[in-house]
C-alpha positions, 0 to 999 in steps of 0.5 A, a space after each residue: 903561755 911560757 914557762 921561762 922568760 924569753 931568751 936575754 940579748 946579750 949587746 956585746 960579742 964573746 969570744 968564748 961564744 964565737 969559739 963556742 959557734 965556730 966548732 959547732 959550725 964545723 961539727 954540723 958541717 961533718 954531720 951534714 955530710 955523715 947523715 945523708 951520704 954515709 949509706 951511699 958512700 957504703 953502697 958504692 965504694 964498700 958494695 954494703 947490701 941494704 941490710 948490712 947498711 940497716 945493721 951498721 946504723 942500727 947496732 951503732 944506734 944501740 950502741 949509744 945506750 951504753 956508750 952514752 952514760 959511760 963517756 958522760 961519767 968519764 967526762 964529769 971526772 976530768 978536770 977540763 970541759 974539753 976533754 970530751 971534745 978532744 977524745 972524740 975528735 981524734 976517735 973521728 979523726 983516726 977512725 976515717 983515716 982507717 977507712 981508707 986501707 980498710 975493705 969488707 963487711 966486718 972491719 969497715 963495720 967495726 970502725 963506723 961503729 966506733 966512729 958513730 959512737 964518736 959522732 954521738 958523744 960530740 954531738 951533747 958536749 958540743 951542744 952544752 958548750 953553745 948553750 953555755 958560752 953564749 950566755 957570755 955575749 953575742 951570738 946569742 944561742 938561737 943565732 948560734 945554733 942556726 949557724 950551726 945548721 947552716 953549716 949542716 946545709 954546707 956539708 950536706 949540698 957541697 958533698 952532694 955536689 962534689 960526688 957528682 964531680 969526684 965519686 963517692 970517695 968525696 964524702 969520706 974526704 970531707 969528713 976526714 977534713 972536718 974531723 982534723 979540723 974538730 980537733 984545732 977547734 977543741 984545742 982553742 976552746 975556753 978551758 973550763 974546769 968541771 965542778 964538783 966531780 972530780 974526787 967521786 968515783 967512776 961508778 958514782 958518777 956513773 950512777 949519779 947520771 944514770 939517777 937523773 932519770 928519777 926526774 919525771 919531767 926529764 923522763 917523760 922528756 926523754 919519752 916524748 921528745 925522743 920518740 919524735 926525734 926518732 921518726 927521722 931515723 929511717 929517713 936519715 938513714 935511707 932518704 937519699 937513697 930512697 930518692 936517688 934509687 926508686 924515684 930516679 933524683 939526682 945525688 945533687 937534687 937529693 942534697 938539696 931537698 936535705 938543705 931546704 929542711 935545714 934551711 927552714 930549721 936555720 931560719 926558725 932557730 936565729 929569727 923565731 927562736 927568741 920569739 918561740 920563748 913566749 910558748 912553754 917548751 912543751 907546746 913546741 914538742 906537741 906542734 912538732 908531733 902533729 907536724 910529724 905525723 902530717 911529713 912523715 905520713 906523706 913521705 911514705 907514700 914516695 910523692 913526686 919531686 914537687 911535693 917533696 920541698 913543701 914537705 921538708 920545709 916541715 922539718 922546722 917543725 918535727 925537728 927545730 921545733 922539737 929540739 928547741 923545746 927539749 934542749 930549753 926543757 933540759 936546761 931548765 931542768 938541770 942547770 948548766 953544770 948538769 946539762 952535758 950530762 943530762 943530754 948525753 943521757 937523753 941521747 943514749 936512752 931517747 934518741 939512740 935506740 929508737 932512731 936505731 929501731 927505725 932504721 932496722 928495715 932497709 928500703 927494697 930499692 934497686 942496686 944499679 
């Protein structure tokens, strides 16, 4: 049975909800290019080895353990909830622009590290804004989050096709363009005051955020949902490289395989989101755990392309069901004001380190 009533169904369009949806779509259009295609860019344009790529992704993930709570404490002390949107959007834009001028492992590593913090710092701020502002009217959260996931498909498939036509620097161009657009989207977001934290010192806000871990349900959520989401880490980092090098799948087909996974995520969130609220959030996470066992066990045997398509369909459970269950639990436990901070703590202490360690061992793929 459900642990909460089904999500409400607002009847009128909300301008703030539309703005939050636009922001989320832009973010995920960039995320859809970054996650599957960044390793390709590092390999093709910078000559990074598998070990170097895994080092960049791993250290970037581990950095979020520190950066997540620190940025959450900083954001809680600002007068405007848009502050982290501005900070991370400018950071990403500056980082991608700088990559045009640098070469070599250490300079690129340093910039990618900062940009990794920027993307993953922006994610909980975007998610919290979407949850909060879609309560004011249409579109409802499930539909809005589904549209954002659809934008992930656009980013993944479009960049895969652009790489085939224009080369790997198309990945960089797409990500720079999205980062610039995110600045504009942040500007048009509604100005919302941050309640209750302006007068507290930075250390006090930091301890308050970390203190959320005293909530045993929240701590257990971090462990359970975080581990399940982290099972995607190795796939995010090296899935496309394994498909294109070990299995001789074209970059375009690899992008389409990614798109199928996210397409079923979109369908789940947009059309089954409200229906799934009939079930306890913990039930959704359990379903995702079972699907993870099936999906990743099969993927480990490098199945033929024909079998990769149905395995990608399981993304609806391994990611979407777990994600929706976790986001609902965070909001139920913490309320609107603490949701953004709780999400940053969640991603910093659960998803970040576990995903980092799952990307540490690079695949032994032949260089082309």
